[in-house]
RODO-2510 file (C-alpha; in nm, 4 decimals, decimal comma):
residues 484
     n   res          X          Y          Z
     1     m     2,6033    -5,5382     1,8552
     2     s     2,5902    -5,4669     1,4946
     3     n     2,6065    -5,7027     1,2040
     4     p     2,8894    -5,5667     0,9621
     5     f     2,7145    -5,7599     0,6944
     6     f     2,3803    -5,6443     0,7513
     7     e     2,4718    -5,2843     0,7146
     8     h     2,6783    -5,3608     0,4285
     9     r     2,3552    -5,4767     0,2835
    10     l     2,1792    -5,1751     0,3469
    11     s     2,4949    -4,9726     0,2014
    12     i     2,4548    -4,7437     0,5433
    13     n     2,6097    -4,7438     0,8628
    14     r     2,5298    -4,5086     1,1736
    15     r     2,7640    -4,2385     1,0432
    16     h     2,6204    -4,2365     0,7262
    17     f     2,3158    -4,1764     0,8297
    18     l     2,3604    -3,9234     1,0691
    19     s     2,5630    -3,7192     0,7936
    20     k     2,2918    -3,7471     0,5444
    21     m     1,9966    -3,6560     0,7951
    22     s     2,2056    -3,3129     0,8844
    23     v     2,2052    -3,2185     0,5287
    24     g     1,8219    -3,2602     0,4989
    25     l     1,7495    -3,1014     0,7988
    26     g     2,0094    -2,8181     0,6844
    27     s     1,8075    -2,7849     0,3683
    28     v     1,4503    -2,7715     0,5779
    29     a     1,6211    -2,4985     0,7869
    30     l     1,7568    -2,3066     0,4706
    31     g     1,3777    -2,3205     0,2796
    32     s     1,2204    -2,2225     0,6215
    33     l     1,4239    -1,8976     0,6361
    34     l     1,4254    -1,8220     0,2686
    35     i     1,0429    -1,8992     0,2284
    36     k     0,7887    -1,7499     0,4651
    37     d     0,5425    -1,9635     0,6139
    38     l     0,6945    -2,2718     0,4278
    39     f     0,5146    -2,4636     0,7027
    40     k     0,1922    -2,3163     0,7459
    41     d    -0,1004    -2,5156     0,8175
    42     p    -0,2587    -2,5217     0,4422
    43     e    -0,5973    -2,5779     0,6372
    44     n    -0,5625    -2,2445     0,7748
    45     a    -0,4382    -2,0895     0,4247
    46     a    -0,5129    -2,0869     0,1004
    47     d    -0,3376    -2,4001    -0,0687
    48     s    -0,2637    -2,2249    -0,3894
    49     i    -0,0751    -1,9635    -0,2324
    50     i     0,3227    -2,0087    -0,3012
    51     n     0,4173    -1,8601     0,0034
    52     g     0,4114    -1,5030    -0,0832
    53     l     0,5573    -1,5909    -0,4403
    54     p     0,3510    -1,5222    -0,7893
    55     h     0,1870    -1,7644    -0,9405
    56     f     0,3831    -1,6926    -1,2486
    57     a     0,6311    -1,4456    -1,3708
    58     p     0,4389    -1,0542    -1,2933
    59     k     0,5166    -0,7957    -1,5234
    60     a     0,4192    -0,5555    -1,2388
    61     k     0,5456    -0,5333    -0,8886
    62     r     0,3598    -0,2840    -0,7278
    63     v    -0,0207    -0,0861    -0,7776
    64     i    -0,0627     0,2786    -0,7413
    65     y    -0,4607     0,3480    -0,7747
    66     l    -0,5711     0,6743    -0,8149
    67     f    -0,9269     0,6316    -0,7385
    68     q    -1,1880     0,9116    -0,8509
    69     n    -1,4384     0,8915    -0,5478
    70     g    -1,7711     0,9666    -0,6772
    71     a    -1,7360     0,8889    -1,0573
    72     p    -1,6138     1,1662    -1,2804
    73     s    -1,7893     1,1695    -1,6341
    74     q    -1,6893     0,9576    -1,8925
    75     l    -1,8426     1,2105    -2,1537
    76     e    -1,6282     1,4737    -2,0012
    77     t    -1,3438     1,3083    -2,0172
    78     f    -1,2201     1,0519    -2,2799
    79     d    -1,5322     0,9153    -2,4291
    80     y    -1,6248     1,2039    -2,6867
    81     k    -1,9542     1,2044    -2,8099
    82     p    -2,0504     1,4866    -3,0810
    83     m    -2,4032     1,3277    -3,1340
    84     l    -2,4997     1,4577    -2,7833
    85     n    -2,4433     1,8054    -2,8868
    86     k    -2,6396     1,7691    -3,2248
    87     m    -2,9140     1,6096    -3,0438
    88     f    -2,9214     1,8899    -2,7411
    89     g    -3,2662     1,8382    -2,5445
    90     q    -3,3918     1,5530    -2,7219
    91     d    -3,5383     1,2872    -2,5423
    92     l    -3,3120     0,9681    -2,5113
    93     p    -3,4838     0,7254    -2,7586
    94     e    -3,6447     0,4284    -2,5665
    95     s    -3,4428     0,1743    -2,7898
    96     i    -3,1257     0,3195    -2,6551
    97     r    -3,1987     0,3229    -2,2637
    98     n    -3,3984    -0,0362    -2,3543
    99     g    -3,5227    -0,0558    -1,9566
   100     q    -3,2004     0,0540    -1,7971
   101     r    -3,2650     0,0832    -1,4416
   102     l    -3,2777     0,4642    -1,3250
   103     t    -3,1572     0,5902    -0,9390
   104     g    -3,4485     0,7466    -0,7576
   105     m    -3,2741     1,0648    -0,8674
   106     t    -3,3885     1,0612    -1,2077
   107     a    -3,7033     0,7744    -1,1910
   108     n    -3,9389     1,0651    -1,1745
   109     q    -3,8467     1,2280    -1,4516
   110     d    -4,1019     1,2493    -1,7777
   111     k    -3,8206     1,2971    -2,0050
   112     f    -3,4481     1,2507    -2,0430
   113     p    -3,2842     1,4994    -2,3010
   114     l    -2,9525     1,4542    -2,4084
   115     v    -2,6998     1,6849    -2,3469
   116     g    -2,2997     1,7079    -2,4622
   117     s    -2,0177     1,7986    -2,3393
   118     y    -1,9710     2,1801    -2,2776
   119     f    -1,5908     2,1322    -2,2916
   120     p    -1,4322     2,0950    -2,6019
   121     f    -1,2336     1,7631    -2,7162
   122     k    -0,9041     1,7066    -2,8997
   123     q    -0,7097     1,4203    -3,0256
   124     y    -0,3678     1,3329    -2,9194
   125     g    -0,1096     1,0807    -2,9270
   126     n    -0,0394     0,8133    -3,2110
   127     a    -0,3512     0,6384    -3,1730
   128     g    -0,5459     0,9644    -3,1692
   129     t    -0,6991     0,9229    -2,8489
   130     w    -0,9758     1,1818    -2,7779
   131     v    -0,9220     1,3875    -2,4368
   132     s    -1,1066     1,6846    -2,2786
   133     d    -1,0032     1,9967    -2,2738
   134     l    -1,0283     1,9676    -1,8854
   135     f    -0,7102     1,7438    -1,8740
   136     p    -0,4520     1,8971    -2,0912
   137     n    -0,1756     1,7449    -1,8753
   138     m    -0,3262     1,3797    -1,8880
   139     a    -0,3540     1,4906    -2,2824
   140     k     0,0440     1,4615    -2,3233
   141     i     0,0508     1,1087    -2,1370
   142     v    -0,1804     0,9621    -2,4081
   143     d     0,1129     0,7574    -2,5601
   144     d     0,2121     0,5979    -2,2021
   145     i    -0,1446     0,5199    -2,1125
   146     c    -0,3967     0,2524    -2,1890
   147     v    -0,7809     0,4062    -2,2297
   148     i    -1,0633     0,1708    -2,1483
   149     k    -1,3992     0,3065    -2,2463
   150     s    -1,6034     0,0100    -2,1918
   151     m    -1,5760    -0,0702    -1,7910
   152     h    -1,9197    -0,1533    -1,6689
   153     t    -2,0894    -0,2706    -1,3455
   154     e    -2,4247    -0,3773    -1,1936
   155     a    -2,4082    -0,1222    -0,8989
   156     i    -2,5789     0,1844    -0,9129
   157     n    -2,5466     0,3737    -0,6237
   158     h    -2,1852     0,5077    -0,4484
   159     d    -2,1977     0,2714    -0,1471
   160     p    -2,2366    -0,0777    -0,3708
   161     a    -2,0260     0,0757    -0,6380
   162     l    -1,7498     0,1969    -0,4163
   163     t    -1,7825    -0,1328    -0,2134
   164     f    -1,7472    -0,3639    -0,5616
   165     m    -1,5238    -0,1550    -0,7191
   166     q    -1,2678    -0,2052    -0,4600
   167     t    -1,3293    -0,5359    -0,3204
   168     g    -1,5113    -0,7467    -0,5792
   169     a    -1,8693    -0,7737    -0,4140
   170     q    -2,1340    -0,5023    -0,3310
   171     q    -2,1774    -0,6047     0,0542
   172     g    -1,9316    -0,5326     0,2822
   173     n    -1,6678    -0,7511     0,4881
   174     r    -1,4652    -0,8697     0,1751
   175     p    -1,0927    -0,7851     0,1345
   176     s    -0,9935    -0,5036    -0,0571
   177     m    -0,7665    -0,5494    -0,3600
   178     g    -0,4853    -0,4272    -0,1512
   179     a    -0,5679    -0,6641     0,1356
   180     w    -0,5702    -0,9547    -0,1275
   181     l    -0,2243    -0,8061    -0,2859
   182     s    -0,0497    -0,8319     0,0572
   183     y    -0,1737    -1,1744     0,1150
   184     g    -0,0971    -1,3136    -0,2046
   185     l     0,2786    -1,1453    -0,2443
   186     g     0,3621    -0,9710     0,1132
   187     s     0,5613    -0,6595     0,1274
   188     e     0,8863    -0,5930    -0,0566
   189     n     1,0185    -0,3789     0,2503
   190     q     0,9637    -0,5386     0,6003
   191     n     0,9656    -0,1706     0,7495
   192     l     0,6640    -0,0477     0,5729
   193     p     0,3295    -0,1798     0,5417
   194     a     0,2312    -0,3751     0,1762
   195     y    -0,1300    -0,1521     0,1852
   196     c    -0,1488     0,2411     0,2315
   197     v    -0,4191     0,4635     0,2203
   198     l    -0,4035     0,8107     0,1346
   199     l    -0,7181     1,0347     0,1093
   200     s    -0,7762     1,3966    -0,0291
   201     k    -1,0538     1,6109    -0,1430
   202     g    -1,1492     1,8547    -0,4418
   203     k    -1,3565     2,1207    -0,5189
   204     g    -1,6242     1,9315    -0,6203
   205     n    -1,9624     1,7935    -0,4474
   206     g    -1,7846     1,4833    -0,2555
   207     q    -1,9123     1,1529    -0,1703
   208     g    -1,7795     0,9763     0,1515
   209     v    -1,4984     0,7256     0,1927
   210     y    -1,5168     0,4845     0,4976
   211     s    -1,2256     0,1893     0,6484
   212     k    -1,4488    -0,0727     0,4632
   213     l    -1,3049     0,0372     0,1452
   214     w    -0,9427    -0,0910     0,2487
   215     t    -1,0673    -0,3692     0,4726
   216     n    -0,9025    -0,6680     0,5129
   217     g    -1,2424    -0,8135     0,5370
   218     f    -1,1764    -1,2435     0,7024
   219     l    -0,8067    -1,2353     0,6027
   220     d    -0,5500    -1,1522     0,8585
   221     s    -0,5717    -0,8166     1,0327
   222     k    -0,2029    -0,7399     0,9101
   223     h    -0,3648    -0,7047     0,5299
   224     q    -0,5592    -0,4183     0,6145
   225     g    -0,4699    -0,0778     0,4583
   226     i    -0,2766     0,1364     0,6836
   227     q    -0,4642     0,5094     0,6454
   228     f    -0,1715     0,8204     0,6397
   229     s    -0,3364     1,1689     0,7835
   230     n    -0,3329     1,4308     0,5747
   231     s    -0,1598     1,6632     0,8675
   232     e     0,2105     1,7243     0,9162
   233     e     0,2512     1,3718     1,1067
   234     r     0,1314     1,1373     0,8328
   235     v     0,0663     0,8636     1,0300
   236     l    -0,0871     0,9088     1,3911
   237     y     0,0568     0,7976     1,6805
   238     l     0,3702     0,6845     1,5426
   239     n     0,6321     0,9062     1,7156
   240     d     0,7630     0,8273     2,0566
   241     q     0,5746     1,0603     2,3627
   242     n     0,7904     1,3445     2,4969
   243     g     1,0342     1,1909     2,7662
   244     l     1,0380     0,8287     2,5804
   245     t     1,3807     0,7203     2,4447
   246     r     1,4059     0,4634     2,1573
   247     d     1,5566     0,2479     2,3874
   248     d     1,2330     0,3079     2,6435
   249     r     1,0265     0,2280     2,3452
   250     r     1,2003    -0,0979     2,2873
   251     q     1,1916    -0,2260     2,6403
   252     m     0,8316    -0,1539     2,6713
   253     l     0,7411    -0,3446     2,3466
   254     d     0,9668    -0,6879     2,4409
   255     k     0,7607    -0,6658     2,8007
   256     l     0,4377    -0,6169     2,5599
   257     n     0,5554    -0,8949     2,3297
   258     e     0,6055    -1,1170     2,6279
   259     l     0,2982    -1,0616     2,7908
   260     n     0,0924    -1,0821     2,4300
   261     s     0,3099    -1,4582     2,3747
   262     m     0,2121    -1,5663     2,6916
   263     n    -0,1484    -1,5000     2,5917
   264     f    -0,1201    -1,6887     2,2654
   265     e     0,0191    -1,9564     2,4252
   266     d    -0,3088    -1,9905     2,6519
   267     t    -0,5699    -1,8957     2,3977
   268     g    -0,4008    -1,9849     2,0303
   269     d    -0,5612    -1,6512     1,8628
   270     p    -0,3573    -1,6012     1,5531
   271     e    -0,4582    -1,2511     1,5928
   272     i    -0,2585    -1,2287     1,9005
   273     k     0,0338    -1,3410     1,6919
   274     t    -0,0711    -1,0568     1,4542
   275     k    -0,0424    -0,7658     1,7138
   276     i     0,2903    -0,8956     1,8245
   277     e     0,3736    -0,8358     1,4512
   278     q     0,2330    -0,4981     1,3980
   279     y     0,3777    -0,3380     1,7226
   280     e     0,6920    -0,4800     1,5727
   281     l     0,6392    -0,3021     1,2111
   282     a     0,5118     0,0165     1,3868
   283     y     0,8234     0,0212     1,5607
   284     r     1,0470    -0,0126     1,2455
   285     m     0,8008     0,2274     1,0890
   286     q     0,9261     0,5215     1,3195
   287     t     1,2532     0,5258     1,1263
   288     a     1,1216     0,4694     0,7713
   289     v     0,8046     0,6987     0,7682
   290     p     0,9729     1,0151     0,8409
   291     e     1,2069     0,9744     0,5965
   292     i     0,9747     0,8658     0,2963
   293     t     0,7294     1,1537     0,4110
   294     d     0,9834     1,4125     0,3909
   295     i     0,9790     1,5819     0,0670
   296     s     1,2464     1,8522     0,1149
   297     k     1,5041     1,6434    -0,0197
   298     e     1,2938     1,5666    -0,3792
   299     p     1,4592     1,8016    -0,6602
   300     d     1,3224     2,1250    -0,7805
   301     s     1,2665     1,9673    -1,0745
   302     v     1,0332     1,7089    -0,9482
   303     i     0,8416     2,0059    -0,7443
   304     k     0,7812     2,1773    -1,0766
   305     l     0,6497     1,8522    -1,2271
   306     y     0,3791     1,7819    -0,9341
   307     g     0,3190     2,1621    -0,8754
   308     p     0,3121     2,3872    -0,5807
   309     d     0,0488     2,1920    -0,4067
   310     c     0,2766     1,8791    -0,3923
   311     l     0,3945     2,0861    -0,0753
   312     v     0,1129     2,0759     0,1271
   313     p     0,0194     1,7671     0,3074
   314     g    -0,3072     1,5969     0,2076
   315     t    -0,3702     1,7655    -0,1316
   316     y    -0,3949     1,5245    -0,4143
   317     a    -0,0924     1,6486    -0,5707
   318     s     0,0928     1,5584    -0,2336
   319     n    -0,0543     1,2492    -0,1976
   320     c     0,0567     1,1552    -0,5688
   321     l     0,4239     1,2241    -0,5149
   322     l     0,4027     1,0573    -0,1410
   323     a     0,2680     0,7691    -0,3483
   324     r     0,5546     0,7402    -0,5784
   325     k     0,7804     0,7522    -0,2651
   326     l     0,6117     0,5088    -0,0694
   327     s     0,5826     0,2700    -0,4309
   328     e     0,9478     0,2964    -0,4783
   329     s     1,0329     0,2008    -0,1496
   330     g     0,8244    -0,1236    -0,1427
   331     v     0,4891    -0,0770    -0,0533
   332     r     0,2920    -0,3052    -0,2785
   333     f    -0,0177    -0,1136    -0,3307
   334     v    -0,0827     0,2334    -0,2528
   335     q    -0,4319     0,3482    -0,2863
   336     i    -0,5258     0,7384    -0,3280
   337     y    -0,8922     0,8176    -0,2559
   338     h    -0,9872     1,1687    -0,4213
   339     q    -1,3544     1,3103    -0,3267
   340     g    -1,5704     1,5805    -0,5423
   341     w    -1,6794     1,4040    -0,8190
   342     d    -2,0459     1,3753    -0,7534
   343     q    -2,1476     1,6164    -1,0118
   344     h    -2,4979     1,5741    -1,0338
   345     v    -2,6368     1,9306    -1,1014
   346     n    -2,3850     2,1924    -1,1418
   347     l    -2,1349     1,9952    -1,3755
   348     v    -2,0337     2,2645    -1,5509
   349     g    -1,9371     2,4919    -1,2515
   350     e    -1,7597     2,2319    -1,0579
   351     m    -1,5813     1,9846    -1,2925
   352     p    -1,3042     2,2440    -1,4154
   353     g    -1,1788     2,3063    -1,0415
   354     q    -1,2066     1,8913    -0,9844
   355     a    -0,9983     1,8401    -1,3041
   356     q    -0,7560     2,0948    -1,2088
   357     d    -0,7212     1,9309    -0,8900
   358     v    -0,6036     1,5893    -1,0011
   359     d    -0,4514     1,6694    -1,4055
   360     r    -0,1131     1,7853    -1,3253
   361     a    -0,0437     1,5587    -1,0379
   362     s    -0,1941     1,2366    -1,2243
   363     a     0,0273     1,3267    -1,5468
   364     a     0,3243     1,4105    -1,3134
   365     l     0,2967     1,0601    -1,1406
   366     v     0,3449     0,8528    -1,4782
   367     q     0,6070     1,0647    -1,5522
   368     d     0,8002     1,0651    -1,2512
   369     l     0,7964     0,6930    -1,2656
   370     k     0,8935     0,6762    -1,6213
   371     q     1,2070     0,8993    -1,5820
   372     r     1,3046     0,6811    -1,2630
   373     g     1,2723     0,3737    -1,4615
   374     l     1,0013     0,2767    -1,2342
   375     l     0,7325     0,2602    -1,4728
   376     d     0,7375    -0,0632    -1,6716
   377     e     0,7052    -0,2296    -1,3075
   378     t     0,4318    -0,0275    -1,1611
   379     l     0,0679    -0,0057    -1,2110
   380     v    -0,0722     0,2845    -1,2154
   381     i    -0,4774     0,2941    -1,1932
   382     w    -0,7431     0,6063    -1,2796
   383     g    -1,1008     0,6432    -1,2402
   384     g    -1,3914     0,6233    -1,0520
   385     e    -1,6952     0,3644    -0,9485
   386     f    -1,9556     0,4178    -1,2358
   387     g    -2,0030     0,6401    -1,5259
   388     r    -2,2512     0,9378    -1,6154
   389     t    -2,5729     0,9510    -1,7991
   390     n    -2,5834     1,1219    -2,1681
   391     y    -2,9101     1,2644    -2,0351
   392     c    -2,9331     1,5920    -1,8101
   393     q    -3,0267     1,5637    -1,4341
   394     g    -3,1601     1,8898    -1,3061
   395     p    -3,2001     2,2309    -1,4968
   396     l    -3,1226     2,1758    -1,8566
   397     s    -2,8705     2,4696    -2,0563
   398     a    -2,5993     2,4233    -2,2683
   399     d    -2,4056     2,6000    -1,9847
   400     t    -2,5740     2,4188    -1,7171
   401     y    -2,6745     2,0341    -1,6443
   402     g    -2,5571     1,7686    -1,4383
   403     r    -2,5564     1,3924    -1,5056
   404     d    -2,6909     1,0951    -1,2919
   405     h    -2,5059     0,7800    -1,2199
   406     h    -2,4899     0,5208    -1,4915
   407     p    -2,3427     0,1966    -1,4524
   408     r    -2,3762     0,0479    -1,8095
   409     a    -2,0583     0,2373    -1,9503
   410     y    -1,7602     0,4136    -1,8042
   411     s    -1,4019     0,4963    -1,8971
   412     i    -1,0685     0,4539    -1,6953
   413     w    -0,7340     0,4525    -1,7629
   414     m    -0,4037     0,2211    -1,6648
   415     a    -0,0275     0,2684    -1,7641
   416     g     0,3121     0,0960    -1,6561
   417     g     0,3342    -0,2688    -1,5208
   418     g     0,2938    -0,4474    -1,8385
   419     v    -0,0231    -0,2596    -1,9898
   420     k    -0,0173    -0,1725    -2,3595
   421     p     0,0685     0,1984    -2,4174
   422     g    -0,1009     0,4592    -2,6619
   423     v    -0,4108     0,2260    -2,7086
   424     v    -0,7764     0,2537    -2,6389
   425     y    -0,9868    -0,0020    -2,5379
   426     g    -1,3482    -0,0830    -2,5974
   427     e    -1,6121     0,1512    -2,7634
   428     t    -1,9684     0,2873    -2,6490
   429     d    -2,2565     0,3782    -2,9129
   430     e    -2,2807     0,7257    -3,0549
   431     f    -2,4900     0,8314    -2,7755
   432     g    -2,2176     0,6810    -2,5045
   433     y    -2,4786     0,4974    -2,3255
   434     n    -2,4532     0,1533    -2,4265
   435     i    -2,1077    -0,0650    -2,5109
   436     i    -2,0419    -0,2166    -2,8487
   437     e    -1,6847    -0,3567    -2,8427
   438     n    -1,5236    -0,5209    -2,5815
   439     p    -1,6856    -0,4736    -2,2491
   440     v    -1,4928    -0,5009    -1,9530
   441     h    -1,6656    -0,5856    -1,6109
   442     i    -1,5048    -0,5030    -1,2676
   443     n    -1,4578    -0,8841    -1,2356
   444     d    -1,2720    -0,9123    -1,5609
   445     f    -1,0596    -0,5539    -1,4087
   446     h    -0,9832    -0,7365    -1,0808
   447     a    -0,8581    -1,0644    -1,2902
   448     t    -0,6490    -0,8465    -1,5249
   449     v    -0,4799    -0,6388    -1,2303
   450     l    -0,3861    -0,9779    -1,0518
   451     n    -0,2556    -1,1012    -1,3953
   452     l    -0,0125    -0,8335    -1,4378
   453     l     0,1103    -0,8866    -1,0532
   454     g     0,1701    -1,2608    -1,1547
   455     l    -0,1452    -1,3863    -0,9699
   456     d    -0,3690    -1,6179    -1,1119
   457     h    -0,7182    -1,4656    -1,0105
   458     e    -0,8629    -1,8436    -0,9975
   459     k    -0,6159    -1,9533    -0,7353
   460     l    -0,5931    -1,6645    -0,5166
   461     v    -0,8238    -1,7847    -0,2764
   462     y    -0,8834    -1,7854     0,0916
   463     k    -1,1514    -2,0591     0,2739
   464     h    -1,3770    -1,8491     0,4976
   465     l    -1,6724    -2,0260     0,6851
   466     g    -1,6639    -2,3406     0,4670
   467     r    -1,6486    -2,1281     0,1207
   468     r    -1,3808    -2,0489    -0,0990
   469     y    -1,3012    -1,6783    -0,1571
   470     r    -1,1679    -1,5180    -0,4504
   471     l    -1,1286    -1,1186    -0,5650
   472     t    -1,3300    -1,2000    -0,8908
   473     d    -1,5738    -1,4436    -0,6721
   474     v    -1,7263    -1,6745    -0,9528
   475     a    -1,6350    -1,4896    -1,2556
   476     g    -1,3641    -1,2831    -1,4547
   477     h    -1,1554    -1,3138    -1,7466
   478     v    -0,8015    -1,1791    -1,8145
   479     v    -0,8514    -0,8728    -2,0573
   480     k    -0,5384    -1,0119    -2,2700
   481     d    -0,5686    -0,7381    -2,5266
   482     i    -0,4509    -0,4908    -2,3224
   483     i    -0,1550    -0,6734    -2,1926
   484     a     0,1961    -0,5801    -2,3296
***
């Protein structure tokens, strides 16, 4: 029998207790619906990830990375060095090279003859940004972009340099940038992947690309980049087979999910849960992807902006337009790999065609995002894995030369997403060989990209095999001077 006096002293009775408890449970239930993985085991996740939310207010929501695979020469794009033309054929002073590591392709050269750009440069925009005549359309958007002329890396060969630029490490099996963003922020559209990959190839000498560049590494496999095809069917094996109805597909997936769920009950393998999620995502993509990849509804003004190549699946222009459509639909990270920038010998012959492939569409993407009011929330990045030497590799003449790999200094540009527009950051010496002002390492680049998306690079961590990993490893500083 209850004691009224005792209950009064506690200021509580059974009815009061149950009503309070129901409010608490309701709050917990609501929280679990609003915040995904609210009760996720902290031992199996980064303890500093705030359940798919940024660490602080982001300036950008999404990224489109126009990766120029093979390393375009900074001396034929944005780093104008007239001194090299004046000193044509003269040997690179040892005081400038200063023991810089060489590749096996030029290490046996007795001399390192300097060669300036065959292609003229002009200044554009409010900042008087130097741009090669190879890129007339990019020249028109210099007031919308930030050119960084002081990127540098330790990697001197393509494979480790590509891997470093994409994953923050020269060795494989590390998560790529897109995978880290998928892990940290998730997707804005539950009917599409958080991370999509598009491939194209230009007219120049190409370097291969491979799936380890968009891998999830040790993160859950749902964070891996989804590669789109260059065919009419942009995502392979997504469509139902002939004779299979939508209801048939739904019933098949339901039964398959039951079997996978039983397997998960027995083994506890988290990859089984991921498999279930990916099957469901593929089912939802069957409706979303055909609509997004259909450009027939794009106005003529947009087709004219990107150029006629945008109507041909798999071209760089087509991929840029598709990247805008994917990003506009909420895909967190869209990566384009465009091959053909490896001009070791015939730079003068190859680079004009390669530049023509990307110039119009790259500028069009920035303009398209801007006119749609999306540039402020979309970070666009353009650049390769390292730079090119100021001395010649192969036969030397004013109109026939090539350039070897040069990791010590190279140029990229960024636009939108909280980056200061119309500025040039960093500077190299008059030989275009060494950085003399505001160096930006790859770790700094990654830290800055994450910062623009509201993520602290030192807190975006994942514990694997007893160690806490980051995209920036144990280095990296945010380049605050380029943030608006």
